[in-house]
N, C-alpha and C positions, 0 to 999 in steps of 0.2 A: 082456814080463815086467815091465820096470821101470815101464812106464806103468800097469799093473794095480796095482802096489804104491803108486804115487803116488795113484791114484784111491782106493784103499782108505784111505790116510791122509787124503785130502781129505774123504771121506764121514764118517770118524770125527771129524774136526775140525768139520765142519758140525753134526753131531748134538751134539757136546760143547758147541759154542758156543750152540746153541739151548737146551739143557738148563741151562747155567750162567746164561744171561740170565733164563730163566724162574724159576730158583731165587732170584734176587736180589729183595730187598724194594724197594718203591718209596720215593721220597723222603719221603712222608708217613707211613711206617710208624712212625717214631720218635715221632710225635706221640701215638700211643695209649699209649705208656709213661708219659707225663705224667699221663694220666687213670686210672692204676691198672692198665693192661694189662700183660701179661707182657713183660719186656724180653728181648732176644735174648742169652742168656748161653751159648749153645752154643759160640760161637767166642771167648769171652772177654768182658770188660767193654765193649770197643769194638764188639762185634758182629762179624759176618763181613764187614764192608764191605771191609776191606783184603785179606783172604784171597780173597774172591770177585772183587775187581777185578783182583788179580794172576792169578787163574785165567782170567778173561775175556781179559786181555791176552795170556796165553800161548796160549790157543786161537785168538785172532784172528791172532797171529803165525804159528802153524802153518797156518792157513787161507790167509793171504796167500802164504806160501812155496809151498804146494802149488799155489795158483793160478798163480804164476809158473812153476813147474816144468812144469805141464801145458801152459801156453801155449808154452813153449820146446820141449817134446817134439813138440807138434803142428806147430810151425813147421819143425822139422828133418825131419819126415817119418818119424818112428819108427813111425807107424801104417801104413806101407806093407804090413806083413804082416797087416793087419787083413782080416777076411773081407768087410767092407763095401767095401773098395777093389778087391776082385777080382770084383765082380759084373759080369757082362757086360750090355750094354745089352739092353733087351727086344726080342724078335724081332717085327717088324711083320708082320702077316698081309697077304698080297696080296689084293686085292679079287677076289672070285670073278667069273668071266665070266658074263654073263647066259646063261641056258639058251637054246639055239637054238630059234627059233620053228618050230613044225611047218609044213611046207610044205603049204599049202592049194591044191588045184588051182584054177586060174583058172576063173572062172565062164564058162560058154558064153554067147555072145550069144543073147539071146532073139529069136527071129524073130517077126515079127508073125503073129498068128493068121490063118489063111486066111479070106479073106472069103467069105461065102456069096453067090453070084451067082444 
């Protein structure tokens, strides 16, 4: 139960981290504002750099904490109730015995043909 909850937060942190990083503008994006391009005023005059960097840091911290929690739970053996741990080893099939060879009657000795005298 607790492992499932940690995995859920871990996946959410992974997705959030990817989305946040993709939403950030590159280092050269401010250069276009000097040539008459639109500036980023959605997050204020300084742009969203400080807000997005704080959001990235928060998502990275959550990701690292969930990584450590998952490694600790797997080391303690909380997964013992997992269905993967209760799988029995595969049953090996015994080799089939070869079919019995049919008994062929022994060939009778061939007697020489009677000679014509």
